[in-house]
C-alpha distance (Angstrom), angle and dihedral (degrees) to the residues before:
residue distance angle dihedral
X1 . . .
X2 3.78 . .
X3 3.79 115.1 .
X4 3.79 112.1 -104.8
X5 3.79 93.4 -142.8
X6 3.80 91.1 51.9
X7 3.81 90.2 50.8
X8 3.82 89.7 51.3
X9 3.81 93.3 47.6
X10 3.83 97.0 41.8
X11 3.80 104.5 28.9
X12 3.80 98.6 147.0
X13 3.80 92.3 44.8
X14 3.82 92.8 52.0
X15 3.81 92.1 48.0
X16 3.81 90.4 49.8
X17 3.80 93.2 48.4
X18 3.81 93.1 47.2
X19 3.79 89.0 52.6
X20 3.83 87.1 61.4
X21 3.82 84.6 62.9
X22 3.81 88.5 51.6
X23 3.80 93.4 -110.2
X24 3.80 92.2 156.6
X25 3.80 94.9 -175.9
X26 3.81 94.6 46.9
X27 3.82 94.7 122.6
X28 3.81 92.0 50.3
X29 3.81 93.4 47.0
X30 3.79 93.0 48.0
X31 3.80 90.3 47.8
X32 3.82 90.5 52.6
X33 3.81 89.8 50.5
X34 3.79 92.6 49.8
X35 3.81 92.1 48.1
X36 3.80 91.4 50.1
X37 3.79 90.3 48.7
X38 3.82 90.5 50.6
X39 3.80 90.4 49.2
X40 3.81 91.0 47.7
X41 3.80 91.3 52.2
X42 3.82 91.9 45.8
X43 3.81 90.7 51.2
X44 3.79 90.4 48.2
X45 3.79 91.4 51.3
X46 3.81 91.3 49.6
X47 3.81 90.4 46.2
X48 3.79 91.0 51.5
X49 3.81 90.0 49.3
X50 3.81 91.7 50.1
X51 3.82 91.5 50.4
X52 3.80 91.3 47.8
X53 3.81 91.1 51.0
X54 3.81 90.9 49.1
X55 3.80 90.8 51.6
X56 3.80 91.0 49.0
X57 3.80 91.8 47.8
X58 3.79 91.9 49.9
X59 3.80 89.9 58.4
X60 3.81 92.0 45.5
X61 3.81 93.0 49.0
X62 3.78 90.9 53.1
X63 3.78 91.8 51.8
X64 3.82 92.5 45.7
X65 3.82 92.2 52.8
X66 3.80 90.3 48.1
X67 3.81 91.1 53.5
X68 3.82 93.8 44.9
X69 3.80 96.7 -112.3
X70 3.81 94.0 140.0
X71 3.82 99.1 162.3
X72 3.80 93.3 52.2
X73 3.81 90.3 46.5
X74 3.83 90.6 51.3
X75 3.81 90.7 51.5
X76 3.79 90.3 51.0
X77 3.82 90.4 49.0
X78 3.79 90.1 52.5
X79 3.79 89.0 51.9
X80 3.81 89.3 49.0
X81 3.82 89.9 54.7
X82 3.82 90.1 52.1
X83 3.79 90.0 50.3
X84 3.82 92.1 50.4
X85 3.80 90.0 53.8
X86 3.80 90.2 47.8
X87 3.81 90.8 48.7
X88 3.80 90.5 52.4
X89 3.80 91.4 50.2
X90 3.82 91.1 47.0
X91 3.82 91.5 49.9
X92 3.80 91.6 50.9
X93 3.79 91.4 47.1
X94 3.80 91.7 46.9
X95 3.80 91.2 51.9
X96 3.81 91.2 50.8
X97 3.81 93.2 47.5
X98 3.82 92.9 46.5
X99 3.82 91.1 49.3
X100 3.83 90.4 49.9
X101 3.81 91.4 46.2
X102 3.81 92.6 49.2
X103 3.81 91.9 47.2
X104 3.80 91.0 52.5
X105 3.80 92.6 46.1
X106 3.79 94.2 48.1
X107 3.81 92.4 48.7
X108 3.82 92.4 52.0
X109 3.83 113.3 99.3
X110 3.76 122.6 -124.6
X111 3.79 113.8 -88.3
X112 3.81 108.5 -111.5
X113 3.78 121.1 -126.1
X114 3.82 110.2 -90.4
X115 3.83 90.6 -113.8
X116 3.81 93.7 59.6
X117 3.83 107.2 117.1
X118 3.77 118.5 -111.7
X119 3.78 114.9 -116.9
X120 3.78 145.6 128.2
X121 3.81 103.8 -126.6
X122 3.80 146.2 -5.8
X123 3.80 87.9 -69.0
X124 3.81 87.5 72.9
X125 3.82 96.2 53.1
X126 3.80 114.9 120.0
X127 3.82 124.2 -126.4
X128 3.82 105.6 -134.7
X129 3.82 101.1 171.2
X130 3.81 141.1 12.6
X131 3.78 130.6 -165.5
X132 3.79 134.5 -176.5
X133 3.78 135.5 11.2
X134 3.78 123.3 -83.5
X135 3.82 110.8 -113.8
X136 3.80 118.7 -116.5
X137 3.80 109.1 -130.0
X138 3.81 127.5 -173.6
X139 3.79 118.5 -98.5
X140 3.81 91.3 -104.4
X141 3.84 93.8 56.2
X142 3.79 112.0 139.0
X143 3.80 128.5 -128.4
X144 3.77 113.9 -118.7
X145 3.82 96.0 -101.8
X146 3.81 89.4 60.2
X147 3.79 91.2 44.9
X148 3.81 88.9 51.9
X149 3.79 90.1 54.3
X150 3.81 93.4 43.2
X151 3.81 93.8 54.2
X152 3.83 95.8 29.9
X153 3.81 94.2 -127.0
X154 3.82 103.1 126.7
X155 3.82 122.9 27.6
X156 3.80 114.5 -160.5
X157 3.80 95.9 174.8
X158 3.79 92.9 51.6
X159 3.80 89.4 52.3
X160 3.79 89.2 49.9
X161 3.80 89.2 53.1
X162 3.80 94.4 49.8
X163 3.81 98.6 40.6
X164 3.80 116.2 -15.2
X165 3.79 143.1 -85.9
X166 3.78 113.6 -34.3
X167 3.82 96.0 34.2
X168 3.83 105.6 96.1
X169 3.80 126.9 -173.1
X170 3.82 115.6 -129.4
X171 3.80 114.5 -147.3
X172 3.80 137.1 -170.8
X173 3.79 110.8 -36.0
X174 3.80 89.6 6.3
X175 3.81 90.1 61.9
X176 3.81 90.4 44.3
X177 3.81 89.7 52.2
X178 3.81 90.8 52.9
X179 3.80 91.9 50.7
X180 3.80 92.1 44.6
X181 3.80 93.1 53.1
X182 3.81 92.7 47.7
X183 3.80 92.3 50.8
X184 3.80 92.8 43.5
X185 3.82 92.3 52.0
X186 3.81 92.6 45.7
X187 3.81 92.8 48.2
X188 3.81 92.3 48.5
X189 3.80 90.5 50.5
X190 3.81 90.9 49.6
X191 3.81 89.7 52.6
X192 3.82 88.0 52.8
X193 3.80 91.5 54.3
X194 3.80 102.6 -97.6
X195 3.81 116.3 143.8
X196 3.80 112.0 -133.7
X197 3.80 121.3 -121.2
X198 3.79 126.5 -173.8
X199 3.81 101.8 -155.1
X200 3.81 132.2 -166.9
X201 3.80 115.6 -94.0
X202 3.81 92.4 -136.4
X203 3.79 128.0 57.6
X204 3.79 135.7 -172.5
X205 3.79 126.3 -116.9
X206 3.82 93.7 -95.8
X207 3.81 90.1 58.9
X208 3.80 92.0 49.4
X209 3.79 90.1 50.2
X210 3.80 91.6 46.2
X211 3.80 95.8 61.2
X212 3.81 95.6 33.3
X213 3.81 102.2 -108.3
X214 3.79 86.0 118.5
X215 2.92 128.8 90.3
X216 3.84 92.8 1.4
X217 3.83 100.2 57.4
X218 3.79 102.0 23.2
X219 3.81 91.8 125.3
X220 3.80 91.3 55.2
X221 3.81 95.6 53.4
X222 3.78 127.5 84.5
X223 3.80 106.4 -120.7
X224 3.81 130.1 -156.1
X225 3.81 99.2 -160.7
X226 3.82 96.8 179.3
X227 3.81 89.9 65.8
X228 3.81 99.7 24.9
X229 3.82 92.6 -117.7
X230 3.80 134.4 134.7
X231 3.80 127.4 -153.0
X232 3.80 106.8 -119.3
X233 3.83 118.7 -105.7
X234 3.82 89.0 -159.6
X235 3.80 138.7 -2.6
X236 3.81 86.7 -111.0
X237 3.81 88.5 84.0
X238 3.83 101.5 58.3
X239 3.82 95.1 32.1
X240 3.82 95.5 51.7
X241 3.80 89.9 44.2
X242 3.79 89.7 60.5
X243 3.80 82.4 84.7
X244 3.80 99.4 45.8
X245 3.83 109.6 133.1
X246 3.81 90.4 4.2
X247 3.79 130.0 132.2
X248 3.80 107.2 -150.1
X249 3.78 126.4 -161.9
X250 3.80 114.4 -105.9
X251 3.81 90.0 -131.9
X252 3.83 88.9 62.8
X253 3.82 92.2 70.1
X254 2.92 126.4 148.4
X255 3.80 96.4 41.4
X256 3.81 103.9 -170.1
X257 3.79 125.9 -172.2
X258 3.78 136.0 173.4
X259 3.78 126.4 -165.9
X260 3.78 138.7 175.5
X261 3.80 118.5 -144.6
X262 3.72 143.8 151.8
X263 3.81 110.2 -105.4
X264 3.80 125.8 -146.4
X265 3.80 123.9 -156.9
X266 3.77 129.8 165.0
X267 3.83 91.2 -151.7
X268 3.80 89.5 -160.9
X269 3.78 113.2 -162.4
X270 3.82 96.1 22.0
X271 3.78 115.5 136.6
X272 3.81 144.5 140.1
X273 3.80 130.5 40.9
X274 3.80 92.2 -23.4
X275 3.83 90.3 71.3
X276 3.82 99.1 47.7
X277 3.79 115.0 126.0
X278 3.80 112.0 -34.9
X279 3.78 95.8 -10.8
X280 3.79 94.2 101.1
X281 3.80 125.5 7.7
X282 3.79 137.9 174.8
X283 3.81 92.0 -140.1
X284 3.78 124.0 30.2
X285 3.81 142.5 149.5
X286 3.79 122.1 -106.4
X287 3.78 139.0 170.0
X288 3.81 111.2 -143.6
X289 3.79 131.0 -164.3
X290 3.82 119.1 -153.7
X291 3.80 126.2 -172.8
X292 3.80 131.1 -171.7
X293 3.77 109.9 -162.1
X294 3.79 145.0 171.4
X295 3.84 109.9 -91.7
X296 3.80 91.8 -120.4
X297 3.80 92.1 59.5
X298 3.80 105.5 33.4
X299 3.81 96.3 102.7
X300 3.80 91.0 50.1
X301 3.80 86.1 52.1
X302 3.81 90.0 50.7
X303 3.82 89.2 57.8
X304 3.82 90.6 48.9
X305 3.80 90.4 52.5
X306 3.81 91.2 49.1
X307 3.81 89.9 53.4
X308 3.80 90.5 50.1
X309 3.82 92.8 52.9
X310 3.81 92.2 44.5
X311 3.81 90.0 50.6
X312 3.82 91.2 55.6
X313 3.80 92.1 52.3
X314 3.79 91.6 47.7
X315 3.81 91.8 52.2
X316 3.81 88.5 50.8
X317 3.81 89.5 51.0
X318 3.80 93.9 -124.2
X319 3.82 119.8 147.7
X320 3.79 110.1 -128.6
X321 3.76 145.0 168.0
X322 3.80 131.9 -153.7
X323 3.79 122.6 -130.4
X324 3.78 126.2 -160.4
X325 3.78 102.9 -144.4
X326 3.78 119.2 -126.0
X327 3.78 124.5 -132.2
X328 3.79 92.7 -95.4
X329 3.82 94.0 54.8
X330 3.79 102.0 37.3
X331 3.81 116.4 104.4
X332 3.80 127.9 -102.7
X333 3.82 91.9 -105.9
X334 3.81 102.5 38.0
X335 3.80 129.2 98.3
X336 3.82 92.1 -172.4
X337 3.81 132.4 1.5
X338 3.79 135.3 -174.6
X339 3.81 118.8 -164.5
X340 3.80 123.2 -154.0
X341 3.80 116.4 -149.9
X342 3.81 126.6 -173.5
X343 3.77 124.9 -152.2
X344 3.79 115.5 -108.0
X345 3.80 103.3 -154.6
X346 3.80 99.7 -165.3
X347 3.79 94.1 44.4
X348 3.82 91.8 40.8
X349 3.78 92.8 -138.1
X350 3.79 142.8 101.4
X351 3.81 118.2 -101.7
X352 3.80 122.3 -157.3
X353 3.81 111.2 -126.0
X354 3.81 103.6 163.1
X355 3.78 143.5 21.8
X356 3.80 118.0 -163.5
X357 3.80 113.3 -165.8
X358 3.78 143.6 177.7
X359 3.82 113.4 -149.7
X360 3.81 93.8 -178.2
X361 3.87 106.9 -159.9
X362 3.82 95.9 -27.2
X363 3.81 97.5 101.3
X364 3.81 93.8 30.6
X365 3.82 90.6 57.5
X366 3.80 90.9 52.1
X367 3.80 91.7 46.9
X368 3.83 97.2 38.1
X369 3.82 89.6 -124.6
X370 3.80 104.3 168.9
X371 3.78 144.3 162.6
X372 3.79 136.4 -166.7
X373 3.80 110.1 -113.4
X374 3.81 126.9 -146.5
X375 3.81 89.2 -93.4
X376 3.81 89.3 60.0
X377 3.80 94.3 -112.2
X378 3.80 122.5 130.9
X379 3.83 110.1 -119.0
X380 3.79 139.5 173.9
X381 3.81 118.4 -103.2
X382 3.80 124.7 -132.8
X383 3.81 120.1 -114.8
X384 3.80 127.5 -153.2
X385 3.77 135.4 176.3
X386 3.78 142.0 176.9
X387 3.79 142.6 179.5
X388 3.78 109.5 -107.7
X389 2.94 82.4 -169.1
X390 3.82 144.2 -24.3
X391 3.79 107.4 -153.9
X392 3.84 110.5 -148.5
X393 3.80 100.1 70.0
X394 3.81 91.7 35.3
X395 3.81 87.5 57.7
X396 3.82 90.7 45.5
X397 3.81 92.3 52.8
X398 3.81 93.8 43.6
X399 3.80 91.9 52.0
X400 3.79 95.2 45.2
X401 3.80 100.1 39.8
X402 3.82 95.5 45.5
X403 3.81 100.1 44.6
X404 3.79 117.8 128.1
X405 3.82 133.4 169.8
X406 3.82 87.2 -97.7
X407 3.79 97.9 48.8
X408 3.80 141.5 -74.9
X409 3.80 113.2 -49.3
X410 3.81 114.5 -139.6
X411 3.83 122.2 -138.7
X412 3.78 113.3 -98.8
X413 3.82 92.8 -122.1
X414 3.83 90.2 62.1
X415 3.80 98.9 47.0
X416 3.82 96.4 85.7
X417 3.81 87.6 55.2
X418 3.80 95.4 42.3
X419 3.77 103.7 44.0
X420 3.82 89.8 -142.2
X421 3.81 137.1 71.5
X422 3.78 101.7 -145.0
X423 3.77 144.8 15.6
X424 3.76 111.6 -123.0
């Protein structure tokens, strides 16, 4: 959530930055927020004045009764009754205005960093780096879903039988590959100084609101209404919420966590070639890195996280490029996001495997995540997160890019975890 004081102090800047995100009514929405804030403050001032008058009258009434001036005391009591009614009305109005103001603030997207490219959709994202050569496969190379069937390592139909489409069953070496990737990613993060967290797979509404999944992505989350829980779409949600309503020490920065979890996403509206096989699932495994950082250093930290993700892909031998997302493709909560995509040789297309984002104070303001700076002032921290990495499309690219007539060759970095060198 954007800070109200910052909006008031930098109104034109916020409107301009929101327009990068294609918020076409940004000026109108900001104006409504400012008017509600002015009304809230006016009501508070009137409420304070009413309370002060009541306190003054209470003292006067006592003195009047003591001196036998009954009629004057009665008049003052009548005035006190009027003021109590006015105070009640003011309190009710204040509550309504504050609820409206909070609703408008919480529905306002994060303002993107001024360097975020303008654009309407993913077609306007900017490639900022490329690494590795695309493998040349024979014309009869198989897409990963056919390789999974050929070697009996991932069964999509069996998952459909047990649960539904988008919930595959991993078997034999397919299951071993999943476990190997998870352990490899966790171990690499530990070497880089991330502290491992094993988070719950369900969160409450406050946690969803804290990181911005609610109310923005409510329709994409699996809800458990009887208990008021949501299945997590990413480990970012529970891990970042470890610090909800927490004041951290400035000397703790950067606070760096890594966590493996299953992720659950309804992916409503997805269809076509983009959902074949592992391309888009409702349940999948992911290792997530989360960082809480001092505002002065958060963009340096973003670069460090990008290097970490790139290093994982290089060790896996997967060609990739990095995209700087444009305003039309960046998420509701993000101030800046870089996507990593790997090349899928059999499908002849790029597959997104990681998003690395800086949310600046947006999540911290929702969660009241603060720290005391060197100047003694209480400030909001910056939060960042990234996939390091999401497994499904990594597996798809590994299977497709490394297929040979004799089987699928596994990257050397995974072999100690796998206990085998190839599938097939």
